[in-house]
A tleap script that builds the chain and sets N, CA, C and O, in Angstrom:
source leaprc.protein.ff14SB
mol = sequence {
  NMET PRO SER ARG GLY ARG HIE GLN SER THR
  SER LYS GLU CYS ARG GLN MET ILE LYS LYS
  ILE GLU ALA LEU ASP GLY VAL ILE GLY VAL
  ILE ILE GLY HIE SER TYR GLY GLY LYS SER
  LEU GLY LYS GLN SER ARG THR GLY SER VAL
  LYS VAL GLN ARG ILE GLU GLN ALA GLY ILE
  LYS ALA ALA THR GLN SER ALA LYS GLY LEU
  GLN GLU LEU PHE ILE ARG THR LYS ALA GLY
  HIE GLU ASN THR VAL ALA GLU LYS ILE THR
  ALA LEU CSER
}
set mol.1.N position { 13.857 1.438 4.377 }
set mol.1.CA position { 13.261 1.312 5.596 }
set mol.1.C position { 12.381 0.203 5.442 }
set mol.1.O position { 11.489 0.077 4.603 }
set mol.2.N position { 12.790 -0.736 6.508 }
set mol.2.CA position { 12.107 -2.060 6.050 }
set mol.2.C position { 10.043 -1.863 6.830 }
set mol.2.O position { 9.378 -1.342 7.725 }
set mol.3.N position { 9.974 -2.674 5.713 }
set mol.3.CA position { 8.120 -2.706 6.196 }
set mol.3.C position { 8.173 -3.511 7.692 }
set mol.3.O position { 8.899 -4.435 8.059 }
set mol.4.N position { 7.082 -2.762 8.408 }
set mol.4.CA position { 6.852 -2.930 9.780 }
set mol.4.C position { 5.555 -3.134 10.104 }
set mol.4.O position { 4.650 -2.608 9.456 }
set mol.5.N position { 5.302 -4.059 11.325 }
set mol.5.CA position { 3.815 -4.271 11.184 }
set mol.5.C position { 3.794 -5.920 11.903 }
set mol.5.O position { 4.808 -6.576 12.138 }
set mol.6.N position { 2.308 -6.384 12.178 }
set mol.6.CA position { 2.457 -7.815 12.449 }
set mol.6.C position { 2.536 -8.503 11.477 }
set mol.6.O position { 3.314 -9.426 11.718 }
set mol.7.N position { 2.064 -8.564 10.288 }
set mol.7.CA position { 1.983 -8.920 9.045 }
set mol.7.C position { 3.176 -8.729 8.331 }
set mol.7.O position { 3.084 -7.608 7.830 }
set mol.8.N position { 4.168 -9.203 8.046 }
set mol.8.CA position { 5.365 -9.059 7.271 }
set mol.8.C position { 5.492 -9.510 5.961 }
set mol.8.O position { 6.066 -8.885 5.069 }
set mol.9.N position { 4.906 -10.700 5.833 }
set mol.9.CA position { 5.240 -11.585 4.602 }
set mol.9.C position { 4.122 -10.826 3.356 }
set mol.9.O position { 3.110 -10.190 3.650 }
set mol.10.N position { 4.398 -10.974 2.571 }
set mol.10.CA position { 3.540 -10.387 1.380 }
set mol.10.C position { 4.449 -10.975 -0.055 }
set mol.10.O position { 5.626 -11.337 -0.040 }
set mol.11.N position { 3.796 -10.954 -0.904 }
set mol.11.CA position { 4.238 -11.877 -2.148 }
set mol.11.C position { 5.077 -10.521 -3.003 }
set mol.11.O position { 5.128 -9.315 -2.761 }
set mol.12.N position { 5.636 -11.321 -4.020 }
set mol.12.CA position { 7.045 -10.836 -4.459 }
set mol.12.C position { 6.465 -9.500 -5.306 }
set mol.12.O position { 7.179 -8.498 -5.289 }
set mol.13.N position { 5.334 -9.456 -5.964 }
set mol.13.CA position { 4.586 -8.376 -6.777 }
set mol.13.C position { 4.351 -7.216 -5.669 }
set mol.13.O position { 4.448 -6.061 -6.082 }
set mol.14.N position { 4.047 -7.419 -4.290 }
set mol.14.CA position { 3.252 -6.978 -3.644 }
set mol.14.C position { 4.946 -5.954 -2.782 }
set mol.14.O position { 4.923 -4.756 -2.500 }
set mol.15.N position { 5.808 -6.615 -2.629 }
set mol.15.CA position { 7.114 -6.016 -2.145 }
set mol.15.C position { 7.597 -5.454 -3.179 }
set mol.15.O position { 8.323 -4.547 -2.770 }
set mol.16.N position { 7.601 -5.493 -4.510 }
set mol.16.CA position { 8.074 -4.266 -5.335 }
set mol.16.C position { 7.183 -3.318 -5.528 }
set mol.16.O position { 7.484 -2.173 -5.867 }
set mol.17.N position { 5.945 -3.751 -5.313 }
set mol.17.CA position { 4.914 -2.101 -5.154 }
set mol.17.C position { 5.408 -1.210 -3.955 }
set mol.17.O position { 5.643 -0.003 -4.007 }
set mol.18.N position { 5.522 -2.061 -2.841 }
set mol.18.CA position { 5.974 -1.336 -1.730 }
set mol.18.C position { 7.443 -0.482 -1.697 }
set mol.18.O position { 7.680 0.579 -1.119 }
set mol.19.N position { 8.136 -1.128 -2.334 }
set mol.19.CA position { 9.068 -0.709 -2.823 }
set mol.19.C position { 9.104 0.853 -3.330 }
set mol.19.O position { 9.723 1.755 -2.768 }
set mol.20.N position { 8.519 0.941 -4.199 }
set mol.20.CA position { 7.995 1.962 -5.144 }
set mol.20.C position { 7.577 3.030 -4.323 }
set mol.20.O position { 8.065 4.158 -4.257 }
set mol.21.N position { 6.294 2.396 -3.492 }
set mol.21.CA position { 5.727 3.809 -2.697 }
set mol.21.C position { 6.745 3.913 -1.423 }
set mol.21.O position { 6.367 4.675 -0.533 }
set mol.22.N position { 7.864 3.309 -1.244 }
set mol.22.CA position { 8.762 4.323 -0.207 }
set mol.22.C position { 9.326 5.148 -0.748 }
set mol.22.O position { 9.714 6.194 -0.227 }
set mol.23.N position { 9.501 4.743 -2.155 }
set mol.23.CA position { 10.899 5.700 -2.622 }
set mol.23.C position { 10.151 7.231 -3.007 }
set mol.23.O position { 10.813 8.267 -3.077 }
set mol.24.N position { 8.736 7.177 -3.228 }
set mol.24.CA position { 8.275 8.223 -3.605 }
set mol.24.C position { 8.621 9.605 -2.537 }
set mol.24.O position { 9.041 9.406 -1.397 }
set mol.25.N position { 8.462 10.545 -2.900 }
set mol.25.CA position { 8.635 11.896 -2.186 }
set mol.25.C position { 7.597 11.939 -1.276 }
set mol.25.O position { 6.459 11.650 -1.647 }
set mol.26.N position { 7.852 12.289 -0.037 }
set mol.26.CA position { 6.996 12.449 1.042 }
set mol.26.C position { 6.671 11.156 1.844 }
set mol.26.O position { 6.080 11.134 2.923 }
set mol.27.N position { 7.115 10.155 1.202 }
set mol.27.CA position { 6.531 8.822 2.230 }
set mol.27.C position { 7.688 8.694 2.993 }
set mol.27.O position { 8.874 8.850 2.702 }
set mol.28.N position { 7.052 8.340 4.155 }
set mol.28.CA position { 8.066 8.116 5.579 }
set mol.28.C position { 8.695 6.594 5.942 }
set mol.28.O position { 9.765 6.235 6.434 }
set mol.29.N position { 7.331 5.775 5.387 }
set mol.29.CA position { 7.513 4.301 5.420 }
set mol.29.C position { 6.058 3.460 4.818 }
set mol.29.O position { 5.252 4.140 4.182 }
set mol.30.N position { 5.836 2.319 4.993 }
set mol.30.CA position { 4.863 1.681 4.685 }
set mol.30.C position { 4.319 0.495 5.948 }
set mol.30.O position { 5.180 -0.186 6.504 }
set mol.31.N position { 3.406 0.396 6.180 }
set mol.31.CA position { 3.447 -0.683 7.264 }
set mol.31.C position { 2.352 -1.688 6.741 }
set mol.31.O position { 1.385 -1.197 6.158 }
set mol.32.N position { 2.413 -2.876 6.880 }
set mol.32.CA position { 1.851 -4.087 6.512 }
set mol.32.C position { 0.614 -4.344 7.508 }
set mol.32.O position { 0.915 -4.378 8.702 }
set mol.33.N position { -0.512 -4.498 7.227 }
set mol.33.CA position { -1.477 -4.969 8.193 }
set mol.33.C position { -2.035 -6.174 7.849 }
set mol.33.O position { -1.379 -7.027 7.251 }
set mol.34.N position { -3.452 -6.365 8.240 }
set mol.34.CA position { -4.093 -7.803 8.611 }
set mol.34.C position { -4.110 -8.189 7.082 }
set mol.34.O position { -4.268 -7.202 6.363 }
set mol.35.N position { -3.996 -9.290 6.466 }
set mol.35.CA position { -4.600 -10.033 5.232 }
set mol.35.C position { -5.780 -10.671 5.149 }
set mol.35.O position { -6.001 -11.352 6.151 }
set mol.36.N position { -6.721 -10.710 4.228 }
set mol.36.CA position { -7.728 -11.089 3.798 }
set mol.36.C position { -7.604 -12.172 3.008 }
set mol.36.O position { -7.109 -11.889 1.917 }
set mol.37.N position { -7.838 -13.162 3.137 }
set mol.37.CA position { -7.501 -14.804 1.870 }
set mol.37.C position { -8.714 -14.807 1.228 }
set mol.37.O position { -9.863 -14.884 1.663 }
set mol.38.N position { -8.262 -14.709 0.109 }
set mol.38.CA position { -9.861 -15.116 -0.844 }
set mol.38.C position { -10.483 -13.931 -1.391 }
set mol.38.O position { -11.302 -14.145 -2.285 }
set mol.39.N position { -10.256 -12.593 -1.019 }
set mol.39.CA position { -10.864 -11.344 -1.134 }
set mol.39.C position { -9.999 -10.820 -2.423 }
set mol.39.O position { -8.825 -11.095 -2.669 }
set mol.40.N position { -10.809 -10.069 -3.110 }
set mol.40.CA position { -10.098 -9.238 -3.906 }
set mol.40.C position { -10.646 -7.859 -4.233 }
set mol.40.O position { -11.781 -7.426 -4.034 }
set mol.41.N position { -9.365 -7.136 -4.894 }
set mol.41.CA position { -9.860 -5.400 -5.524 }
set mol.41.C position { -10.611 -5.473 -6.359 }
set mol.41.O position { -11.161 -4.372 -6.396 }
set mol.42.N position { -11.092 -6.219 -7.244 }
set mol.42.CA position { -11.865 -6.478 -8.303 }
set mol.42.C position { -11.454 -7.454 -9.407 }
set mol.42.O position { -10.600 -8.328 -9.258 }
set mol.43.N position { -12.165 -7.216 -10.564 }
set mol.43.CA position { -11.815 -7.928 -12.041 }
set mol.43.C position { -10.375 -7.475 -12.386 }
set mol.43.O position { -9.492 -8.258 -12.737 }
set mol.44.N position { -10.191 -5.885 -12.228 }
set mol.44.CA position { -9.591 -5.610 -13.189 }
set mol.44.C position { -8.017 -5.370 -12.456 }
set mol.44.O position { -7.067 -4.734 -12.913 }
set mol.45.N position { -8.127 -6.157 -11.098 }
set mol.45.CA position { -7.041 -5.712 -10.284 }
set mol.45.C position { -5.609 -7.241 -10.592 }
set mol.45.O position { -5.946 -8.391 -10.875 }
set mol.46.N position { -4.543 -6.915 -10.476 }
set mol.46.CA position { -3.712 -7.694 -10.528 }
set mol.46.C position { -2.938 -7.733 -9.396 }
set mol.46.O position { -3.041 -6.836 -8.559 }
set mol.47.N position { -2.045 -8.808 -9.233 }
set mol.47.CA position { -1.403 -9.113 -7.906 }
set mol.47.C position { -0.251 -7.798 -7.701 }
set mol.47.O position { 0.364 -7.462 -8.713 }
set mol.48.N position { -0.058 -7.300 -6.818 }
set mol.48.CA position { 0.621 -5.985 -6.623 }
set mol.48.C position { -0.311 -4.702 -6.916 }
set mol.48.O position { 0.096 -3.545 -6.814 }
set mol.49.N position { -1.360 -4.994 -7.219 }
set mol.49.CA position { -2.165 -3.684 -7.108 }
set mol.49.C position { -2.399 -2.969 -5.926 }
set mol.49.O position { -2.559 -3.526 -4.840 }
set mol.50.N position { -2.422 -1.895 -6.078 }
set mol.50.CA position { -2.962 -0.850 -4.880 }
set mol.50.C position { -3.712 -0.211 -5.246 }
set mol.50.O position { -3.655 0.408 -6.309 }
set mol.51.N position { -4.967 -0.195 -4.135 }
set mol.51.CA position { -5.886 1.180 -4.243 }
set mol.51.C position { -5.909 1.974 -2.814 }
set mol.51.O position { -5.803 1.487 -1.688 }
set mol.52.N position { -6.040 3.024 -3.104 }
set mol.52.CA position { -6.120 3.724 -1.965 }
set mol.52.C position { -7.604 3.806 -1.553 }
set mol.52.O position { -8.465 3.636 -2.416 }
set mol.53.N position { -8.025 4.121 0.050 }
set mol.53.CA position { -9.149 3.620 0.517 }
set mol.53.C position { -9.359 5.071 1.165 }
set mol.53.O position { -10.310 5.792 0.865 }
set mol.54.N position { -8.617 5.329 1.853 }
set mol.54.CA position { -8.624 6.717 2.400 }
set mol.54.C position { -7.723 7.550 2.671 }
set mol.54.O position { -6.672 6.911 2.728 }
set mol.55.N position { -7.438 9.191 2.979 }
set mol.55.CA position { -6.283 9.577 3.441 }
set mol.55.C position { -7.073 10.171 4.771 }
set mol.55.O position { -8.136 10.735 5.030 }
set mol.56.N position { -5.702 9.615 5.557 }
set mol.56.CA position { -5.824 10.386 7.218 }
set mol.56.C position { -4.946 11.242 7.394 }
set mol.56.O position { -4.125 11.603 6.551 }
set mol.57.N position { -5.052 11.640 8.522 }
set mol.57.CA position { -4.232 12.677 9.180 }
set mol.57.C position { -2.862 12.519 9.103 }
set mol.57.O position { -2.111 13.425 8.743 }
set mol.58.N position { -2.396 11.098 9.514 }
set mol.58.CA position { -1.312 10.899 9.798 }
set mol.58.C position { -0.638 10.108 8.292 }
set mol.58.O position { 0.589 10.162 8.203 }
set mol.59.N position { -1.101 9.676 7.592 }
set mol.59.CA position { -1.013 9.013 6.266 }
set mol.59.C position { -2.184 8.615 5.471 }
set mol.59.O position { -3.177 9.338 5.391 }
set mol.60.N position { -2.067 7.277 4.779 }
set mol.60.CA position { -3.194 7.163 3.623 }
set mol.60.C position { -3.470 5.675 3.710 }
set mol.60.O position { -2.592 4.968 3.215 }
set mol.61.N position { -4.448 5.101 4.208 }
set mol.61.CA position { -4.883 3.802 4.446 }
set mol.61.C position { -4.881 3.504 3.215 }
set mol.61.O position { -5.274 4.380 2.445 }
set mol.62.N position { -4.423 2.121 2.623 }
set mol.62.CA position { -4.394 1.615 1.415 }
set mol.62.C position { -5.014 -0.137 1.632 }
set mol.62.O position { -5.229 -0.737 2.685 }
set mol.63.N position { -5.186 -0.633 0.122 }
set mol.63.CA position { -5.201 -2.183 0.227 }
set mol.63.C position { -4.470 -2.736 -1.039 }
set mol.63.O position { -4.669 -2.288 -2.169 }
set mol.64.N position { -3.407 -3.984 -0.678 }
set mol.64.CA position { -3.083 -4.185 -2.187 }
set mol.64.C position { -3.392 -5.914 -1.911 }
set mol.64.O position { -3.519 -6.640 -0.924 }
set mol.65.N position { -3.428 -6.091 -3.573 }
set mol.65.CA position { -3.419 -7.655 -4.198 }
set mol.65.C position { -2.641 -8.417 -3.640 }
set mol.65.O position { -1.589 -8.277 -4.264 }
set mol.66.N position { -2.520 -8.986 -3.021 }
set mol.66.CA position { -1.471 -10.278 -3.097 }
set mol.66.C position { -1.412 -11.618 -3.602 }
set mol.66.O position { -2.498 -11.860 -4.129 }
set mol.67.N position { -0.871 -12.302 -3.656 }
set mol.67.CA position { -1.297 -13.614 -4.323 }
set mol.67.C position { -2.042 -14.548 -3.653 }
set mol.67.O position { -2.308 -15.614 -4.210 }
set mol.68.N position { -2.467 -14.279 -2.396 }
set mol.68.CA position { -3.370 -14.944 -1.695 }
set mol.68.C position { -4.890 -14.433 -1.185 }
set mol.68.O position { -5.754 -15.167 -0.706 }
set mol.69.N position { -4.987 -13.028 -1.405 }
set mol.69.CA position { -6.081 -12.144 -1.176 }
set mol.69.C position { -5.838 -10.373 -0.819 }
set mol.69.O position { -5.253 -9.621 -1.598 }
set mol.70.N position { -6.225 -10.088 0.063 }
set mol.70.CA position { -6.002 -8.344 0.212 }
set mol.70.C position { -5.205 -8.695 1.009 }
set mol.70.O position { -5.084 -9.836 1.456 }
set mol.71.N position { -4.339 -7.402 1.371 }
set mol.71.CA position { -3.711 -7.064 2.109 }
set mol.71.C position { -3.492 -5.722 2.788 }
set mol.71.O position { -2.931 -4.915 2.047 }
set mol.72.N position { -3.790 -5.266 4.018 }
set mol.72.CA position { -4.043 -4.008 4.081 }
set mol.72.C position { -2.491 -3.244 4.288 }
set mol.72.O position { -1.515 -3.815 4.775 }
set mol.73.N position { -2.515 -1.915 3.829 }
set mol.73.CA position { -1.033 -1.152 4.490 }
set mol.73.C position { -1.782 0.120 4.824 }
set mol.73.O position { -2.896 0.449 4.418 }
set mol.74.N position { -0.972 0.773 5.633 }
set mol.74.CA position { -0.844 2.113 5.789 }
set mol.74.C position { 0.443 2.770 5.315 }
set mol.74.O position { 1.539 2.353 5.691 }
set mol.75.N position { 0.336 3.553 4.686 }
set mol.75.CA position { 1.544 4.573 3.993 }
set mol.75.C position { 1.511 6.049 5.127 }
set mol.75.O position { 0.616 6.888 5.226 }
set mol.76.N position { 2.536 5.983 5.714 }
set mol.76.CA position { 2.917 6.975 6.817 }
set mol.76.C position { 3.931 8.190 6.024 }
set mol.76.O position { 5.089 8.073 5.623 }
set mol.77.N position { 3.191 9.140 5.987 }
set mol.77.CA position { 3.596 10.276 5.175 }
set mol.77.C position { 3.758 11.752 5.904 }
set mol.77.O position { 3.128 12.012 6.929 }
set mol.78.N position { 4.706 12.741 5.250 }
set mol.78.CA position { 5.070 13.665 5.974 }
set mol.78.C position { 4.009 14.443 6.000 }
set mol.78.O position { 3.190 14.137 5.134 }
set mol.79.N position { 3.659 15.497 6.787 }
set mol.79.CA position { 2.667 16.293 6.962 }
set mol.79.C position { 2.501 16.991 5.644 }
set mol.79.O position { 3.440 17.395 4.959 }
set mol.80.N position { 0.982 17.120 5.288 }
set mol.80.CA position { 0.814 17.942 3.997 }
set mol.80.C position { 0.997 16.996 3.196 }
set mol.80.O position { -0.093 16.870 2.639 }
set mol.81.N position { 1.796 16.134 2.724 }
set mol.81.CA position { 2.039 15.566 1.524 }
set mol.81.C position { 1.087 14.447 1.042 }
set mol.81.O position { 1.234 13.839 -0.018 }
set mol.82.N position { 0.019 14.228 2.003 }
set mol.82.CA position { -0.918 12.950 1.821 }
set mol.82.C position { -1.710 13.217 0.384 }
set mol.82.O position { -1.505 12.229 -0.320 }
set mol.83.N position { -2.433 14.063 -0.224 }
set mol.83.CA position { -3.119 14.182 -1.731 }
set mol.83.C position { -1.987 13.644 -2.164 }
set mol.83.O position { -1.992 12.460 -2.500 }
set mol.84.N position { -0.501 14.614 -2.255 }
set mol.84.CA position { 0.064 14.400 -3.522 }
set mol.84.C position { 0.887 12.726 -3.534 }
set mol.84.O position { 1.318 12.338 -4.620 }
set mol.85.N position { 0.994 12.158 -2.755 }
set mol.85.CA position { 1.434 10.830 -2.469 }
set mol.85.C position { 0.194 10.008 -2.823 }
set mol.85.O position { 0.435 9.093 -3.611 }
set mol.86.N position { -0.974 10.112 -2.456 }
set mol.86.CA position { -1.868 9.499 -3.012 }
set mol.86.C position { -2.465 9.691 -4.529 }
set mol.86.O position { -3.348 8.934 -4.932 }
set mol.87.N position { -2.111 10.396 -5.077 }
set mol.87.CA position { -2.217 10.847 -6.525 }
set mol.87.C position { -1.335 10.271 -7.443 }
set mol.87.O position { -1.611 10.048 -8.622 }
set mol.88.N position { 0.042 9.963 -6.730 }
set mol.88.CA position { 1.152 9.378 -7.114 }
set mol.88.C position { 0.815 7.317 -7.053 }
set mol.88.O position { 1.278 6.468 -7.815 }
set mol.89.N position { 0.075 7.166 -6.110 }
set mol.89.CA position { 0.102 5.649 -5.932 }
set mol.89.C position { -0.878 5.455 -6.820 }
set mol.89.O position { -0.674 4.582 -7.664 }
set mol.90.N position { -2.120 6.174 -6.859 }
set mol.90.CA position { -2.916 5.794 -8.166 }
set mol.90.C position { -2.302 5.771 -9.370 }
set mol.90.O position { -2.790 5.040 -10.232 }
set mol.91.N position { -1.065 6.593 -9.694 }
set mol.91.CA position { -0.720 6.769 -10.800 }
set mol.91.C position { 0.359 5.182 -11.265 }
set mol.91.O position { 0.609 4.654 -12.349 }
set mol.92.N position { 0.743 4.870 -9.893 }
set mol.92.CA position { 1.789 3.652 -10.289 }
set mol.92.C position { 0.815 2.371 -10.487 }
set mol.92.O position { 1.248 1.491 -11.231 }
set mol.93.N position { -0.341 2.196 -9.949 }
set mol.93.CA position { -1.513 1.098 -10.071 }
set mol.93.C position { -1.730 0.821 -11.403 }
set mol.93.O position { -2.589 0.002 -11.732 }
savepdb mol mol.pdb
quit
């Protein structure tokens, strides 16, 4: 499923991570959100790293480290799969 959202461009490493997330069982799709240039997930993060911010009823709110800064992601999941998908995303990073 192609990524949707207002901001569809991202770095190569982030695209690879998004494809891995979309391949997880229970994931319906990944929506790319706003980009924040110059911001970082922290010293230990590298381009393509994903951090789960919170679990919501319809999916997971996350952020990824792109080449130019932070980029918001919303990961749409099947009902009841939010916690397991969040654990798998954390293990991928």
